[in-house]
Each structure stands twice: as structure tokens, then as C-alpha cells.
C-alpha positions as CSV (number, residue, x, y, z in Angstrom):
1,M,0.0,0.0,0.0
2,K,2.7,2.5,1.0
3,G,4.6,1.8,-2.3
4,T,1.4,2.6,-4.3
5,V,0.8,5.8,-2.5
6,D,4.5,6.8,-2.9
7,R,4.1,6.4,-6.6
8,W,0.9,8.6,-6.8
9,V,2.1,11.5,-4.7
10,P,4.6,13.1,-7.1
11,G,2.0,13.0,-9.9
12,I,-0.7,14.5,-7.7
13,M,1.6,17.2,-6.4
14,R,2.7,18.1,-10.0
15,A,-0.9,18.3,-11.1
16,F,-1.8,20.5,-8.1
17,V,1.1,22.9,-8.7
18,T,0.3,23.1,-12.4
19,R,-3.3,23.8,-11.6
20,L,-2.4,26.6,-9.1
21,S,0.1,28.3,-11.4
22,G,-1.0,31.1,-13.7
23,E,-3.9,33.6,-13.4
24,A,-6.6,30.9,-12.8
25,G,-4.5,29.3,-10.1
26,T,-3.9,32.7,-8.5
27,A,-7.6,33.4,-8.4
28,E,-8.3,29.9,-7.0
29,T,-5.6,30.3,-4.3
30,S,-6.9,33.7,-3.2
31,T,-10.4,32.3,-3.0
32,I,-9.2,29.4,-0.8
33,L,-7.4,31.9,1.4
34,A,-10.4,34.1,1.6
35,W,-12.6,31.2,2.7
36,I,-10.0,30.2,5.3
37,V,-10.1,33.8,6.8
38,V,-14.0,33.6,6.8
39,G,-13.8,30.3,8.5
40,V,-11.5,31.6,11.2
41,L,-13.7,34.6,11.8
42,V,-16.8,32.4,12.1
43,V,-15.0,30.2,14.7
44,F,-14.0,33.2,16.8
45,A,-17.6,34.6,16.6
46,L,-19.1,31.3,17.7
47,Q,-16.6,31.0,20.5
48,Q,-17.5,34.5,21.7
49,G,-21.2,33.9,21.4
50,L,-21.0,30.6,23.4
51,E,-18.8,32.2,26.1
52,E,-21.4,35.0,26.5
53,A,-24.3,32.6,26.6
54,G,-22.4,30.5,29.2
55,N,-21.8,33.5,31.3
56,Q,-25.4,34.5,31.2
57,V,-26.5,31.0,32.2
58,I,-24.0,31.0,35.1
59,A,-25.3,34.4,36.2
60,W,-28.9,33.2,36.0
61,V,-28.2,30.0,38.1
62,K,-26.4,32.2,40.7
63,D,-29.4,34.5,40.8
64,Q,-31.7,31.5,41.4
65,F,-29.6,30.4,44.4
66,D,-29.6,33.9,45.8
67,Q,-33.4,34.1,45.9
């Protein structure tokens, strides 16, 4: 199995590099990078939202014990 994969990798990498070279490749690369940035921003937004929701739940539970 490893020998088979080792034979495929150079061809796959060569095809990938050829595909990403030139104007079309540059546009594709910038699109990929833009989606990565959007993904990172979404993850940070979700994290912040979940932290805020968690803080509100903790505050609510504390208020219930204080009453």
C-alpha cells in the first residue's frame, strides 16, 4: 500500500502545482485563502457567542440560588 501511495504523490503534487500556477491558479488560491479567513472569523464569533451565553447561564443560576 505504501509503495502505491508513494508512486501517486509526485504526480498528484505536480498536477496540483500546475493547476495553481497562472492567473486561474492565483484566483483559486486567493479564493481558498479568503474562505480560510472567513472560517477563522466564524469560529471566533461562535466562541465569543458561546462564552457570552455560558456567562449568562451561570449568572442566571447564581441568581436562582440567591433568591
